[in-house]
N, C-alpha and C positions, 0 to 999 in steps of 0.2 A: 260575569255575564251581564251585569247591569250597566248599560251604557245610555245614559239619558240624553235625549235630544235637547234638553233644556240647558245643557252645559255650554256656556258662552266661550267663544275663542278669546284667548288672551295673547298679547304680544310677547309675554314672558311667562315662564312656568311659575305657578304659585302652588302653595300648599292648600290644604282644604279651607274653604272660606269660613270665616267665623260667624257669619250671619245666616247660617243654614244648618239645620239639624237633620242628620240622617240616622235612621235606625237600622239595626241588623235585620237579617231576613226573618229570624224567628220572632222578633218583636213586631215586625211589619205584618207577618202572617197572623199573629194573634189579634192585631187591630182589624185586619180584614175579616177574620172569623167572627169577631164581635159584631160586625155589620152585616153578617149573613153571606159572606163570600165563601165558596167552597175552597178549602185549602187541604193539602195532605196532612195526615196525622204526623206530628213531629214534636220533639222535646229538646230543649237546650241542655247541654251537659258541660260542666266546668272541670270535671275530673274523669279519668278513664272508668272509674266505678259508676259514676252517674251515667256515662254513655252506655255501659253494659246494662244497667237497670232500664234505661230508655228503650234499648233494643228488645229486652225481655217483655217490656210493657206492650210494645208493638206486636210481638209474638210471631213474626214471619221468619222464614228461612233467610231472607235477604233484606237489607235495609240500605238507605242512602245516608252517608255521613258527610256533612258539609262544614267546612271551616267558616266561621263567622267573622268576616272583616268588612270594613266599609270601603271596598274597592271591587270593581268588576274583574272578570277574567279569572275567577278562582279556580275553575276546573283545569285550566291550562297553566296555572301558576306553579312555582317551585319554592319549596321551603329552603331557608338558608342552611338547613342541615342536610340538604341534598334530596330529601323526599319530594317526589313529584306529584303534583295534583292536589288541589284543595277540596275536591269533591270526588267521592268514590261510591260506587255501588258494590257492596261487599256482603259476605256471609255474616250472619249474626255472630258466629264463633270468632270472627276476625275483628270485631268492634273494639275490643280492648287494645289490641296491638296497633290498630290504626289511630285510635284516640291518643295513645302515648306518643306516636310520631307527630301528631298535629298539635295537640294542646301544649301551650308554652313555647311553640315555635314561631318563626316569623315567615309569613308567606309573601312572596314577591310576585306580583302580576303586572300586566302591561298598564294597569291603571293605578297601581299602588305607589309607583316610583321605585327607584332602585333600593331604597332602605326597607321597603316592604311594610307590612302591618302585623302586629302581634295577634296570635290566635289564642284568645283566652276562653273562648266558648266554641263548641261544635254543636251542630244540630243533627240529631239522629231522627230520620224521617222514614215513613212508610214508602216502599218502592211502589210507584203507581204504574199501572198498565195504560200508558198514554199512547193514543193512536195518531193524534195530530197536534202540532205545535204552532201557536200564533203569537203575535206581538200585540200588546195593549198598553197604552199609557194615557194619563190625563195630566195636562200641564197648565200652568198659568201662562196665558198668552198676553204679555205685557202691553202691546199696543192696543189690545182689544179687551173690553171688560168681561168678555166671556171666557170660560175655560175651553181648552182645546183638547178633544179626544183624538189621539192618533192610533190607528189600528191597522193591522196587516195580517193577511191569511197565512203568512210565513213568519215563524218566530224561532226562538231558541238560538238566534245568531245575531250578528251585529246589524242593528237596524240602520246605522249610518251607511254601511256598505250597501245595503239593499236600496237605500234612498238614492244612491248614485247609479246602481246597476239596473234597477227596476222601479223607478219612482211611481209609476202608475199603479203599482200594487198596494201603495199606502193610501189609506183614506184619512181625511181630516174632517172632524165634525165639531164645529163650535157650539157650545151649550151655555145658555144663560143661567148663571148660578142662582140668581134670585128667583127665577121661574122653575128651576129644576129640569131634569131630563124628561122630555116628552116620550110618548110611546113611539112616535115616528122616528125620533132621533135614536132611541135604543135599538129599534129594529133595523135602521140603516146601518148601525155599527155591526149588528149581528150578521147582516147580509154581507157587509164588507169583510168580515172574518170568515165567511163561507161556512158558518156553523152547520153541522149535519144533523144535530139532534133537535130536541124540542126548542123551537125558536122563542116561545114565550118564556120558558125557563132560562134560556140563555140571556134574553133581554133583562130578566130580573137580576141576573148576576152582574150585568153591565150597570144596572141601576144601583146595585149594592156598592160597587166600586166607586160610583159617582157620589153616593151618599157619604162614603168614607172621606172622599176628597173634600167635600163641602163642610161636613160636621166636625172634622178634625183640623180644619184650617191648613190643608196640605198645599204645598207648592208643586208637588209631583206625586203621582201614583203610577208605578210602572210594574207590569207583570210580563216577564219574558223568560220562559214561555207561559202564555195562557194556553191551556191544553184541553183536549177532549179525551175522555176515556172511551172504552168500547161501546158505551151506551150513548155517546154524544154529549155527555154532561161536561159542562165547563168547569175547569179546576185551575186555580191560580197556583201553578207549580213552582213559581218563584215570586218573590215579593220585594218591592223597593218603595219606600215611602219617605218623602222629604218634607221638611217644615221650615218656615222662616222664623227666626227668633222673635219677631214681633208678635207671634201667636203664643208665646210662652205663658203669659198671664191667664190665657183662657184654657190652655192645654197643659196644666201643671203636671198631671200624671204622666203624660207622654214625655215631657221634657226631663222628668226625673230619670228616665231610662237612658239618657245620653251616656255614651261610652267615651270618656275622656282619653282613654288609652289609645284610641284610634286617631287622635288629633295631634297636631304639632305641639310639643310641650311649651313652646314659646307663646303660642296662641292661647293655650290653657292658662298660662301664667298671666297673660294680658287680660283675660276675662276677669281675673280676680281683682284687677285694678280698674275695671270698667273701661278698658282701652280697646280700640279696634285695630287689630294687627293682622297683617298678611305678609308672609315672607316672600321675597323675590330673589332673583339671581345675581344682583349686582353687589357692589362693594361700598356704596355710600349709604349709611344708615340715615333714616329720616324720622324726625319727631316734629309733628306739625299739628296745629289745632284746626279742625274742620276738614271734612272729606274733600271738598272742592279745592281748598288750598293745598291739601296733601297731594292730590292728583296733579295740580299745576306745578308743585314743587318737583315731583317725579319727572314731569315732562321737560321742565327747564334744565334739570340735571342731565337728561339725555341730550337735550339740544346743545349743551356745552361739552358733549363727549363723554359724560359719565354714565354710570348705571346704578339706579337706586337698589338698595338691598332689601327694602321693605316698604310697606305702606303702614304707617302708624299714626292714627288720629287720636289725640288725647282728649278731644271734645272741647266744649266751650267753657268749662268751669273746672279745669284740672287744678289740683293743689300740689303741694310739695311731695306728698307720698306718691302721687301718680307720675310726677316727673321722675322721681327716683326709680320707680318701677319701670317706666319706659326706657330709661338709660340701661338698666340691668338687662332687660329683655333684648334690646337691640345689640348690646355688646356681647351677649351670649353667642352670637353668630360669628364664628371665626373668620368669615369672609368679609366682615365689615372692617374697612381700613380707615374710614373717616365718618364722623357723625355730624349731620347738619340739622340744626334746630331752627325752625321757621315759625315764629309765633306772631299772630296778629291779635293784639289785645283789645277785646271788646268787653264782654263780661269777665273774661280772663284778664288779669292785670299783669303787665310785663314785669313789675318788680317782684311779684310772687313767683313768677316763672324763673326769673333770674336768680332769685334766692335758692329755688329748688335745683337749678342747674349747677350752681356753685357747690351746694351741699352734696348733690349726687356725684359730681366729678371727684370731690375729695373722698367720699365714702367708698366708691368702687375703685378708686385709684386709676382713673381713665388714662390709658396709655396711647390712644390714637388721637389724631387731630380732631378738634372740635370747632365748628363754625356756627356762630349764632347770629340770627337776624331777628330783631325785635321791632315791632311797630304797634302803635296804638296806646291804650290807656296806661299811664305811668311809665311811658317808654324811657323818659330821661332818667328816672330813678332806677329802672332796670339796667340801663347801660352803665350807670354809675356803680352799681353792685358788681357787675362783671369786671369793669375796669379796675376796681379796687380789690378784687379777689386775690390778685397775685398769681392767678392761674394762666396757663398758656391757652387762652381762648381767643380765637380769631373772630372779630365782630364784622358784620357786613351791613351796608347801608340799604340795600334792597335785595330782592330775590335773585336778580341776575348776578349781582355782586357775590351773593352767598353761594350760588351754584358754581360760579367760576372759581372761587376760592376753595371750595370743596374738591373740585376736580383737580385743581393745581396741587392740593395737599396729597392727593392719591399719587400723582405723578412725580412728586418731589423725591 
């Protein structure tokens, strides 16, 4: 269900970005409740027994059971065991049976990718009598120092589709984070949502969501649907909150909730070595120092007819262990048929990198072609180490040369 407007279009499919933390719905709802946002009563459960206990605690004849994965489209998803739907309204007596079908399974949705996501937790929540569904989000608007509130009187569906079919229904309100949300801004949002209940109370709910956004260093707060009950009270019936990893030092308690099982195992492993890694669709693995150089390397590979298999930035001060880690992570991908190393030595010394490359090649028993381009500090010593290693390592004089040799190795 969560489909963020903040998601940037990419020329190639990627796995989940490593510089962005997402929380599960039950975690996001808890953060919202702590800031005064109305959320449905709900409890996380990791076993069928815990799910039954949660339903009994709610005490109603019917409850909602929701798979907790970090991907949208859960309700229309399908488990790899054949069970359909990651969200169900069920009788309390059915909770154990549904929990057994969902927990430990893998849910595939239109946003999860074909491999799906593991369901280790379900949320058992109170079934609400909701009369209207709306859409609400707060995003970082990168070209503008202000946060951007996006709201629509129609929710519970794809906001992207609505943006194409009925763009005038969507309102956008920029808000200065230093000054905070004013009464007029909050009421403008309430009017845009066409709230039918107490407008002052509704405005307070909007303010509470904005408080969460600012105080928790969020990059995104999304509620789809934001709903009204029979009394016109606003309720965050769903919850999605995202954070940038640069906020980790201020938000330690939030970042401790990170669910590593939802992320690409290679990205998890890269984090252990303090590497920035994103998987791509190609077959030429890249190990580069510096994000700008990494992007340039991927561009030049494509310019010469190849396809990069990953973005991997080892940073400006990588050592031998990081080089070994990078090699292992890249070569775990069976689609990688050639490895291209492009290092510009500044703080990082080429001889240290060369030594790490040689040791990593020997340790992992590299079976695919390896192309290395070194330039900068101690480059002559770095080249000497590679040349005298006795290994089948192809050296390159510059980035064009490296890209052409990597593409040629794939085609050989």
